[in-house]
Phi, psi and omega in degrees: 000139176270124182260138173297132182275175180245129183246216189281315180280086197297313185297317178296317182290326176297315179300318180293321177301314181299314180299321185280330194242349179252152180274144170269120185225152168290137186285127175303133181077345177222063188291350176294341183247138174247143181223155166286118187235151178289153173212171187302335180261015186294327184068036182298338178301335179292324176294315180298320182293335181258007184297143177285159176091178183255165179083176182288137177290154178293150175301149183281059180303329183297339185276359182229161175255140184242156189302321181297318176290320179298319183288325176293316179299315178300318181297315181296323179285327177283325184233069186299339179298342179296331185231351186303128178075008185249158175270126189240136168253122172265102185272130185065054197290337181061245181282348185091008185306310185294316178297321177297316178298319179298317179296318178296331181276359175105016176302144181290322178206146181230127174248127180243117183255129183216132184283336182270120181300329176296322177294323178301317177297319181295323180300316179299316178296316183291323177296315178298318180303326183260006174070030179233165179254121177227130177269115181265133177232144179265152175111170181267111181278351190293338179265359184259191181292158176296131183287158178272077180224170179260334183212138175250129177252127185237108181254111170062049177249017182245033180271347183231139187296311182295318178298318180300321178297314181295316182294317181298317179297320178295316180295326175302317180292324177296314180298319179297333179272003177088016180268133175285148180230129172242135181243130172250128185198143177270005181105044178295166192299328188247026177295129182279077188305325183292347182257002192245146173234129183296130177254315182199162179221136180222147173274118181227162174287165170236078190299325181297341178278354179095002181234098179268355187276337182245156177238161175212156181297132171229159191235153168252128181239151163269145182251129180213000000 
């Protein structure tokens, strides 16, 4: 397969690479949404190899869907009143799946924050693909000011101990500012169970694990 290369105008070229080399697919467990998704011939290593900056590039988590994001997206489409008319932050947005679902469910505005610049490019493409408006921003928001939103959606950010500490501290500040927080997670190792109350449960795939054919229960929690 011939892969589209990456040149000087990186953000534009990343978007073109995604369009040329990734498949557009209906999302497992959330078929109302279509995304540019990785497949064995995607050549994602070319994006990593051309990443700006020093050190190892982040894994391309944005190119896959994970159970925590899938369960939040399913919840927003099943229960649109959760986000209708509200300003939503999709934290650790990856592909933008959760933010797109929120926009489809009637959110007034959606901000999708993703640390991987390649993911930021993908969010814009995926939002356009689904006919919704999502504002994608790059960088880690957890160390910054509390955002001007009504609800923060957190999909699958408790897989790493250090990340879980940072995210929990950020969510504490959000709650103190009167912002609602919903967490979607299949039960990752560092989920703060003592801070969570079950809102809903759905059987969804965990595509990022490599198995889209089977589903397992994943949960939406409120964080307090």
